[in-house]
Structures are given as C-alpha cells and as structure tokens.
C-alpha positions as CSV (number, residue, x, y, z in Angstrom):
1,M,0.2,16.8,-17.7
2,T,4.0,16.1,-17.8
3,D,6.1,17.9,-15.2
4,R,8.9,20.3,-16.2
5,V,11.7,18.0,-15.1
6,T,10.5,15.0,-17.1
7,E,10.1,17.3,-20.2
8,A,13.7,18.5,-19.7
9,F,15.0,15.0,-19.2
10,I,13.3,13.7,-22.4
11,A,14.6,16.8,-24.3
12,A,18.1,16.1,-23.1
13,A,17.9,12.4,-23.9
14,R,16.9,13.2,-27.5
15,T,20.1,15.2,-28.0
16,P,22.4,13.3,-30.3
17,G,25.0,11.4,-28.3
18,S,23.4,12.0,-24.9
19,A,24.1,9.4,-22.3
20,L,20.7,10.0,-20.8
21,A,19.1,8.2,-23.8
22,K,20.6,4.9,-22.7
23,L,20.7,4.9,-18.9
24,D,21.4,1.3,-17.8
25,V,21.9,0.4,-14.1
26,G,21.3,-3.3,-14.7
27,A,25.1,-4.1,-14.6
28,A,25.6,-2.2,-11.4
29,L,22.6,-3.7,-9.7
30,G,22.5,-7.2,-11.3
31,S,22.7,-9.0,-8.0
32,L,19.3,-7.6,-7.0
33,G,17.6,-9.5,-9.9
34,Y,15.3,-6.8,-11.3
35,D,14.7,-5.1,-14.6
36,Y,15.1,-1.3,-14.6
37,L,13.5,1.4,-16.6
38,A,15.9,3.7,-18.5
39,R,14.5,6.8,-16.7
40,P,13.6,7.6,-13.1
41,M,10.4,9.1,-11.8
42,F,10.5,12.8,-11.1
43,F,8.0,14.4,-8.8
44,D,7.3,17.6,-6.9
45,A,8.7,17.4,-3.4
46,A,6.0,19.5,-1.8
47,E,3.2,17.3,-3.2
48,L,5.0,14.2,-2.0
49,D,5.4,15.7,1.4
50,R,1.7,16.5,1.6
51,F,0.7,13.0,0.4
52,S,3.1,11.5,3.0
53,A,1.4,13.4,5.7
54,D,-2.0,12.3,4.5
55,T,-0.7,8.7,4.4
56,A,0.6,8.9,7.9
57,R,-2.8,10.2,9.2
58,T,-4.6,7.5,7.3
59,V,-2.4,4.9,9.0
60,E,-3.2,6.4,12.4
61,L,-6.9,6.1,11.6
62,I,-6.5,2.5,10.6
63,F,-4.8,1.8,14.0
64,A,-7.7,3.6,15.7
65,L,-10.3,1.3,14.2
66,P,-10.5,-1.1,17.2
67,D,-11.3,1.8,19.5
68,L,-13.7,3.5,17.1
69,L,-15.7,0.4,16.4
70,F,-15.2,-2.1,19.3
71,D,-14.1,-0.1,22.4
72,G,-10.6,-1.4,21.9
73,D,-11.7,-5.1,21.8
74,F,-9.0,-6.5,19.4
75,A,-10.6,-9.9,19.1
76,R,-13.9,-8.4,17.8
77,F,-11.9,-6.3,15.4
78,R,-10.2,-9.4,14.0
79,D,-13.6,-11.2,13.7
80,E,-15.0,-8.2,11.8
81,L,-12.2,-8.7,9.2
82,R,-13.0,-12.4,9.1
83,I,-9.6,-13.4,10.1
84,A,-9.4,-17.2,10.5
85,P,-9.4,-18.2,14.2
86,E,-6.1,-20.2,13.8
87,H,-4.5,-17.0,12.4
88,G,-6.2,-14.7,14.9
89,R,-4.6,-16.6,17.8
90,L,-1.2,-15.6,16.4
91,M,-2.2,-12.0,16.1
92,E,-2.9,-11.2,19.7
93,R,-1.8,-7.9,21.0
94,A,1.7,-8.1,22.4
95,G,2.4,-5.1,24.5
96,A,2.3,-1.7,22.7
97,A,0.9,-1.5,19.2
98,P,3.4,-2.2,16.5
99,P,5.3,0.6,14.8
100,R,3.6,2.4,12.0
101,F,6.0,1.1,9.4
102,G,5.0,-0.2,6.0
103,R,4.6,0.5,2.3
104,I,1.6,1.7,0.4
105,D,0.8,0.8,-3.2
106,A,-0.7,3.8,-5.0
107,Y,-1.5,5.2,-8.4
108,H,-1.5,8.8,-9.5
109,D,-4.6,9.4,-11.5
110,G,-3.5,12.7,-13.0
111,E,-5.1,14.7,-10.3
112,T,-3.9,13.1,-7.0
113,F,-2.5,10.0,-5.5
114,K,-4.9,7.2,-4.6
115,I,-3.9,4.5,-2.1
116,L,-4.7,1.0,-3.4
117,E,-3.6,-0.9,-0.4
118,F,-1.5,-0.9,2.7
119,N,1.4,-3.3,3.4
120,I,1.9,-2.7,7.1
121,G,4.7,-4.4,8.9
122,S,8.3,-5.6,8.5
123,D,7.5,-7.9,5.6
124,A,6.9,-5.0,3.3
125,G,9.8,-5.5,0.9
126,G,11.7,-3.4,-1.7
127,Q,14.1,-1.6,0.6
128,D,17.0,-3.3,-1.2
129,W,16.4,-1.4,-4.4
130,V,14.6,1.9,-3.8
131,G,17.8,3.6,-2.7
132,A,20.2,1.6,-4.8
133,V,18.6,2.7,-8.1
134,P,19.0,6.5,-7.6
135,R,22.5,6.0,-6.3
136,A,23.5,4.0,-9.4
137,L,22.0,6.7,-11.7
138,L,24.1,9.4,-9.9
139,E,27.2,7.5,-10.8
140,V,26.5,8.4,-14.5
141,A,28.3,11.7,-14.9
142,E,25.7,13.2,-17.3
143,F,22.8,12.3,-15.1
144,A,24.6,13.6,-12.0
145,G,24.9,17.0,-13.9
146,F,21.2,16.9,-14.8
147,A,20.4,16.2,-11.1
148,R,22.5,19.2,-10.0
149,E,20.9,21.5,-12.6
150,H,17.4,20.6,-11.4
151,E,18.2,20.3,-7.7
152,L,17.1,16.6,-7.6
153,T,17.2,14.7,-4.3
154,Y,16.2,11.2,-3.3
155,T,15.4,9.4,0.0
156,D,16.9,6.1,0.8
157,T,14.5,4.1,3.0
158,F,17.0,1.7,4.4
159,P,18.8,4.2,6.8
160,L,15.4,5.1,8.2
161,V,14.7,1.4,8.9
162,A,18.1,1.0,10.5
163,Q,17.4,3.9,12.8
164,L,14.0,2.4,13.8
165,L,15.7,-0.9,14.6
166,R,18.3,0.8,16.8
167,E,15.6,2.8,18.5
168,A,13.8,-0.4,19.3
169,G,16.7,-2.7,20.1
170,G,19.5,-0.5,21.3
171,P,22.5,1.0,19.5
172,D,24.1,-2.3,18.6
173,P,21.4,-5.0,18.5
174,V,22.0,-8.5,17.4
175,V,19.5,-9.0,14.6
176,A,18.0,-12.1,13.0
177,L,15.9,-12.2,9.9
178,V,13.2,-14.8,10.7
179,G,11.8,-16.8,7.9
180,E,9.1,-19.4,7.4
181,P,9.3,-23.0,8.7
182,G,11.9,-24.8,6.5
183,D,13.6,-21.7,5.1
184,T,17.3,-22.2,5.0
185,D,18.3,-18.8,3.5
186,P,16.9,-15.3,3.1
187,G,16.1,-15.8,-0.6
188,P,14.9,-12.4,-2.0
189,W,15.8,-10.8,1.4
190,T,19.5,-11.6,1.0
191,P,20.4,-8.0,-0.3
192,F,18.5,-6.6,2.7
193,R,20.6,-8.8,5.1
194,E,23.8,-7.4,3.4
195,L,22.5,-3.9,3.9
196,L,22.1,-4.6,7.6
197,R,25.6,-6.0,7.9
198,E,27.1,-3.0,6.0
199,A,25.3,-0.7,8.5
200,G,27.1,-2.4,11.4
201,F,24.4,-4.8,12.6
202,E,25.5,-8.3,13.6
203,T,22.9,-10.1,11.5
204,Y,21.8,-13.7,11.2
205,F,19.1,-15.6,9.4
206,G,17.0,-18.5,10.7
207,A,13.6,-20.1,10.1
208,I,11.1,-19.5,13.0
209,T,11.5,-23.2,13.9
210,D,15.3,-22.6,14.4
211,L,14.6,-20.2,17.3
212,S,14.3,-21.1,21.0
213,V,13.2,-19.2,24.1
214,R,15.3,-19.8,27.2
215,G,15.3,-17.8,30.4
216,G,13.1,-15.1,28.9
217,R,15.4,-14.5,25.9
218,V,15.5,-15.7,22.3
219,F,18.3,-17.7,20.8
220,L,19.4,-18.9,17.4
221,G,21.6,-21.8,18.3
222,D,23.9,-20.3,21.0
223,V,23.5,-16.7,19.7
224,R,21.3,-14.5,21.9
225,L,19.1,-12.2,19.8
226,D,18.0,-8.6,20.5
227,V,15.8,-8.0,17.4
228,L,13.8,-10.4,15.3
229,Y,13.0,-9.0,11.9
230,R,9.9,-10.9,11.0
231,L,9.6,-12.1,7.4
232,F,7.1,-14.9,8.0
233,L,3.3,-14.5,7.8
234,A,0.6,-16.1,9.9
235,D,-0.6,-18.3,7.0
236,S,3.0,-19.7,6.5
237,L,2.6,-21.4,9.9
238,D,-0.6,-23.3,8.8
239,G,-0.4,-27.0,9.6
240,D,2.7,-26.6,11.7
241,P,1.7,-26.6,15.4
242,A,5.3,-26.4,16.6
243,A,5.9,-23.2,14.5
244,A,2.7,-21.7,15.8
245,E,3.7,-22.5,19.4
246,I,7.1,-20.8,18.8
247,A,5.4,-17.7,17.3
248,Q,3.2,-17.4,20.4
249,A,6.3,-17.7,22.6
250,L,8.1,-15.0,20.6
251,H,5.2,-12.7,21.0
252,R,5.1,-13.3,24.8
253,T,8.8,-12.7,25.1
254,H,8.4,-9.5,23.1
255,A,5.6,-8.3,25.4
256,D,7.8,-9.1,28.4
257,G,10.7,-7.1,27.0
258,G,13.1,-10.0,26.4
259,V,13.3,-9.4,22.7
260,V,12.0,-7.0,20.0
261,L,9.8,-8.7,17.4
262,W,9.9,-6.2,14.6
263,T,7.1,-6.3,13.8
264,T,4.5,-8.5,15.5
265,L,1.9,-10.4,13.6
266,E,-0.6,-7.8,14.9
267,S,0.7,-5.7,12.0
268,E,-1.1,-8.1,9.6
269,V,-4.4,-7.2,11.1
270,F,-4.0,-3.5,10.3
271,G,-2.7,-4.4,6.8
272,N,-5.8,-6.4,6.1
273,K,-7.6,-5.0,3.1
274,G,-10.9,-4.9,5.0
275,C,-9.6,-1.9,6.9
276,L,-10.0,0.2,3.8
277,A,-13.6,-0.7,3.6
278,L,-14.1,0.1,7.3
279,L,-12.7,3.6,6.8
280,N,-15.4,4.2,4.2
281,E,-18.3,3.0,6.4
282,P,-20.8,5.5,7.8
283,R,-20.3,4.1,11.4
284,V,-16.7,5.2,11.2
285,R,-17.1,8.4,9.3
286,R,-19.7,9.6,11.9
287,Q,-17.0,9.6,14.5
288,L,-14.4,11.4,12.4
289,S,-13.8,15.1,12.0
290,T,-14.7,16.8,8.7
291,V,-11.0,17.2,8.1
292,D,-10.3,13.5,8.5
293,S,-13.3,12.5,6.3
294,Q,-12.2,14.9,3.6
295,L,-8.7,13.4,3.8
296,L,-10.0,9.8,3.4
297,D,-12.1,10.9,0.4
298,R,-9.0,12.5,-1.1
299,V,-6.6,9.5,-0.8
300,L,-8.8,6.4,-0.9
301,P,-10.8,5.0,-3.8
302,W,-14.4,4.0,-3.1
303,T,-14.1,0.6,-1.3
304,R,-16.8,-1.6,0.2
305,S,-16.7,-4.9,2.1
306,L,-18.1,-8.1,0.7
307,A,-19.4,-10.9,2.9
308,A,-21.5,-14.1,2.5
309,G,-25.1,-13.2,1.8
310,D,-24.4,-9.6,0.6
311,D,-26.3,-8.3,-2.4
312,I,-23.9,-8.3,-5.3
313,G,-26.2,-6.7,-7.8
314,E,-24.4,-3.3,-7.8
315,Y,-21.1,-5.0,-8.2
316,L,-22.3,-7.1,-11.1
317,G,-23.6,-4.0,-12.8
318,R,-20.4,-2.0,-12.3
319,R,-18.0,-4.9,-13.2
320,E,-15.8,-2.8,-15.6
321,Q,-15.2,-0.2,-12.9
322,L,-14.4,-2.5,-10.0
323,I,-11.7,-4.8,-8.6
324,L,-12.2,-7.6,-6.1
325,K,-9.5,-8.2,-3.4
326,P,-9.8,-10.9,-0.7
327,N,-9.1,-9.5,2.7
328,G,-6.2,-11.5,3.9
329,C,-4.4,-12.4,0.7
330,F,-1.0,-10.9,-0.3
331,G,1.1,-10.8,-3.4
332,G,-1.8,-10.3,-5.7
333,R,-3.4,-13.7,-4.8
334,G,-7.1,-14.0,-5.5
335,I,-7.5,-10.5,-7.1
336,T,-10.0,-10.2,-9.9
337,A,-10.2,-7.0,-11.9
338,G,-13.7,-6.8,-13.4
339,W,-12.5,-5.1,-16.6
340,E,-10.2,-8.1,-17.3
341,V,-12.8,-10.9,-17.1
342,D,-16.3,-11.6,-18.4
343,E,-19.5,-11.5,-16.4
344,A,-19.5,-15.2,-15.5
345,V,-16.0,-15.1,-14.1
346,W,-16.7,-11.9,-12.2
347,R,-19.9,-13.4,-10.6
348,R,-18.1,-16.6,-9.7
349,A,-15.2,-14.6,-8.1
350,L,-17.6,-12.5,-6.0
351,L,-19.5,-15.5,-4.7
352,D,-16.3,-17.5,-4.0
353,A,-14.6,-14.6,-2.2
354,A,-17.5,-13.5,0.0
355,P,-17.4,-16.2,2.7
356,G,-13.8,-15.4,3.6
357,G,-14.3,-11.7,3.4
358,A,-13.2,-9.4,0.6
359,V,-13.3,-5.8,-0.6
360,V,-14.7,-4.4,-3.8
361,Q,-12.8,-1.3,-4.8
362,E,-13.4,1.3,-7.6
363,R,-10.8,1.1,-10.4
364,V,-8.1,3.8,-10.4
365,V,-6.7,4.4,-13.8
366,P,-3.0,5.5,-13.5
367,R,-1.9,8.5,-15.5
368,A,0.3,8.0,-18.5
369,E,4.1,8.5,-17.9
370,P,6.1,9.4,-21.1
371,V,9.1,7.2,-21.7
372,Y,11.6,7.9,-24.5
373,D,12.8,5.0,-26.7
374,P,16.1,5.9,-28.4
375,A,15.7,3.0,-30.8
376,T,12.7,4.5,-32.4
377,D,13.0,8.1,-31.3
378,E,9.5,7.9,-30.1
379,I,7.8,8.7,-26.8
380,T,5.5,6.0,-25.5
381,P,3.1,6.0,-22.6
382,W,3.8,3.8,-19.6
383,E,2.1,3.6,-16.2
384,A,3.6,3.5,-12.7
385,C,2.6,1.8,-9.5
386,W,4.1,3.8,-6.6
387,G,5.5,1.9,-3.6
388,L,5.9,4.5,-0.9
389,Y,7.1,3.8,2.6
390,H,5.7,5.3,5.8
391,T,7.4,5.5,9.2
392,P,6.2,6.8,12.6
393,S,7.8,10.2,11.7
394,G,5.0,10.9,9.1
395,K,7.5,12.3,6.7
396,F,8.4,11.1,3.2
397,A,10.3,7.9,3.7
398,G,11.3,7.0,0.2
399,G,10.0,4.5,-2.3
400,G,10.1,3.4,-5.9
401,C,8.0,2.9,-8.9
402,R,7.2,-0.2,-10.9
403,F,6.5,0.5,-14.6
404,L,4.7,-1.3,-17.4
405,P,3.6,0.0,-20.8
406,H,0.3,1.8,-20.3
407,G,-2.7,-0.4,-20.5
408,S,-0.7,-3.6,-20.6
409,A,-0.8,-4.6,-17.0
410,R,-2.6,-7.9,-16.0
411,I,-3.8,-7.4,-12.5
412,S,-6.1,-10.4,-12.0
413,A,-5.0,-13.7,-10.3
414,P,-8.4,-15.2,-9.8
415,A,-8.8,-18.2,-7.6
416,S,-10.5,-19.9,-10.5
417,G,-7.3,-20.0,-12.4
418,V,-8.9,-18.6,-15.5
419,P,-6.1,-17.4,-17.9
420,I,-6.0,-13.6,-18.3
421,E,-4.2,-11.8,-21.2
422,G,-1.7,-9.1,-20.5
423,R,1.6,-8.6,-18.7
424,S,1.9,-9.5,-15.1
425,I,2.5,-6.7,-12.7
426,F,5.3,-8.8,-11.3
427,E,7.1,-8.4,-14.6
428,S,7.4,-4.6,-14.2
429,Y,10.5,-2.4,-14.6
430,R,11.8,-0.7,-11.4
431,A,12.6,3.0,-11.3
432,G,13.9,5.3,-8.6
433,I,12.2,8.4,-7.4
434,F,13.8,11.8,-7.5
435,R,12.1,14.9,-6.0
436,Y,12.5,18.4,-7.3
437,P,11.7,21.7,-5.6
438,G,8.1,22.8,-6.4
439,G,6.7,26.2,-7.3
440,R,9.1,27.1,-10.1
C-alpha cells in the first residue's frame, strides 16, 4: 500500500511543468560519487520510531549473548561464531564494551521491517550522504514547499556521530581516521573526513602502520591523538604481523585510557552474522522474556547457523526461499541467494561455506515502491534496501535507502565465481528519507 505523502508527491510531479518531476541532486552532490533517485523515501515517523526502539533492543540482546550463552566468556563466544584464531586475538575485550553504534540493512515487506544484517562499529559507512541528500532536495524551492505542506523532517546522522566522538574523547579531540596497512588516503571516507573538519575536529588520516604508541599515548608522526576512528577490519591485517602488533597495542592503550579507539575490533564480533542465528536458537529464547522473543520474531527473518557436518537437506529443499551468508564476510562477499542459482551451485555453496561458519536466512521480499518516470509518464515499481543507523540513545538516528528496479537486484556473490544475471546491489540509486507525522 502506498502512503499518502508518496501519492501526493507523484500527483504533484505529474502536474505539467512541475520541478518535482525532475529532481536532480547529482550536480550538488557530485563529489560524493553516487547516483541518486529522483524522489526521496517518505515514511511514517511513529512507525520508524517504534522500529528504531526495536532495533536498539535487538542490539542490546546481541551484546548480551556472551553472558546468556557462555557466562561472559568472550573467547568461547568468538569460537561459537567460528572466528579465526588470528582474528580472535585482535578482538579481545578492551575495557568497557564498544558503543552500540552501527547501521542495519533492512527490507520492508509490506507489513513490517525485517533486519537482514547488522553492521556494528565505526566502519559502517554512508554517513556522508544520508544527510546531504535531503538537504540538497530542500534547496529546490518547489520541494521545500512540498516538505512544509506535509510537515516533512529528516535526521542527519553525522551530528549524532560527532556528539558521540566528543562524549568519548572530550570537547575538542584530535581525531585520526585509521585505515588499513598501506593506505595513503581515506578513499571513499574522504567526504566523512571533511565533515569532521567542518564540525571543528582537528582531523588526520593515517594507515594503522603509521601510528606509534609512546608513553601510553598514540601518535601519528609528532601529532598526539585523542580519538582513533577505526576504518580497518581484522582481516585487513592478515599476513602483516607488524600491523597486528600495532592493533593490539592500540587496544591496550584504549583499555588503559590513553586513547579512544572508536570502535574497537570487538565490534566485529557483535556484527558477525552468526549472532542473528544465535538469537533464533532455543537455548537463547528460553532465557528471554516473552516480550523480547516476540520482538525478535517481529524484526528478524528466520535464520539458522550452518557448520561442517550439519544436515543440509532442509536447505536444499527450500533453495528458492533461502539465502546463504558466510559469518564473517562483509560487503556482500560470499553471499549466495538460492533463488538466483541452480541446485548444483546452491549445494556447492552450502558445503563450501559450512566449515568456516555461515547462516542460512529466509528470503525477505521487499515491497514495491512507486517511482514516476516523466519521460514515459509511467509509474514503475522499484525496491529499497534501508540502511538505518542506531546509536546508544535508542532513538531514530537517520539513514538512507538504496533503490533498484523491483526484481532486478543481483544479490549473490558466490565464492565459486559463477556469473549471476541481474543488476548488482552496489549499482543502486541513493535516496534520502523524510519522515511525516502519522495518524492523519
């Protein structure tokens, strides 16, 4: 069902001569390097607030898993997720648990939001555009008038992140974005660095191997740092003992209070896809309240763990309704959607993924989102993947949508390298999110 604001937007866009028909923020935001949809996403504010609260509670339950299952033994928790020992050594607990910051990927199935996965930690990107797109739209006079008429608002994630950094590192911390070994510039994080500088942060960039620990403090050259904004992942340190040693030293310094590592590699453990399967397991559900179990049923699709030696008969029989995701992979690597491949490729993917740990998740079909094409005067269905941020406040923290024509998305990136038809989800069009008052 289409919401009233989207219907009003399309009706206005179809009016002859309307500027809403050809909204184009590409020129204003060209430096970010994305493609943008000619309409934003509109959504009921009250429903987004409820879902944000549900998301925050789900994050709390993920962080509670070591206590629920292993009496707080973090090493056993990592082993349960089949995290490689060389990575696990970098993911030791360093003082207090990391902040509950990250981004979920979700679909709305027409009835409710379903969380596909969690990206927990500082390396959850997108903060450069989720506020910039709505701002650019509001520079268009006709859209600004439409926004006033329908009482539209948006939330910029970046100021919330800036506040978190100041709470962690002091009112005027010296910040360094810390990349992988060999990185010489921030790459796609360059716009984020500029946002930090515009917000008044003294901001630098360096590869992890450019840092040194002296006298209980961390330095980039001669610059003493207060906050390290981590961009590197544990697997980016593979085969580089010097980088791994520096990472461990940074974590020790963070634990001792000499620097703030925002966020520690411990975040990767909680962002591991295997956590979603654990939340579905009876041994966890037995310890949860009825309210929490109902919440998880509401926001999570059916998800099960896959390990070496597991019976894959059910998964083979339900191929067209299931998707396979390796536990520790990011950026779509290793994902195989059963409905995109044949039986042989699906079987091979299951068998290959099992030894390293993976999850099998029920397919969520996103609802169709109407998009008006002024060239044809037709309305065509698209689909949206929602990227919504969560912070320790538990309140709606902004986000954006990535759009593709409905049914055209190619999700699979199987390890086998088998070519898959369709359009990559990384070729999507960005759209900002505007909230409208509900109940009228």
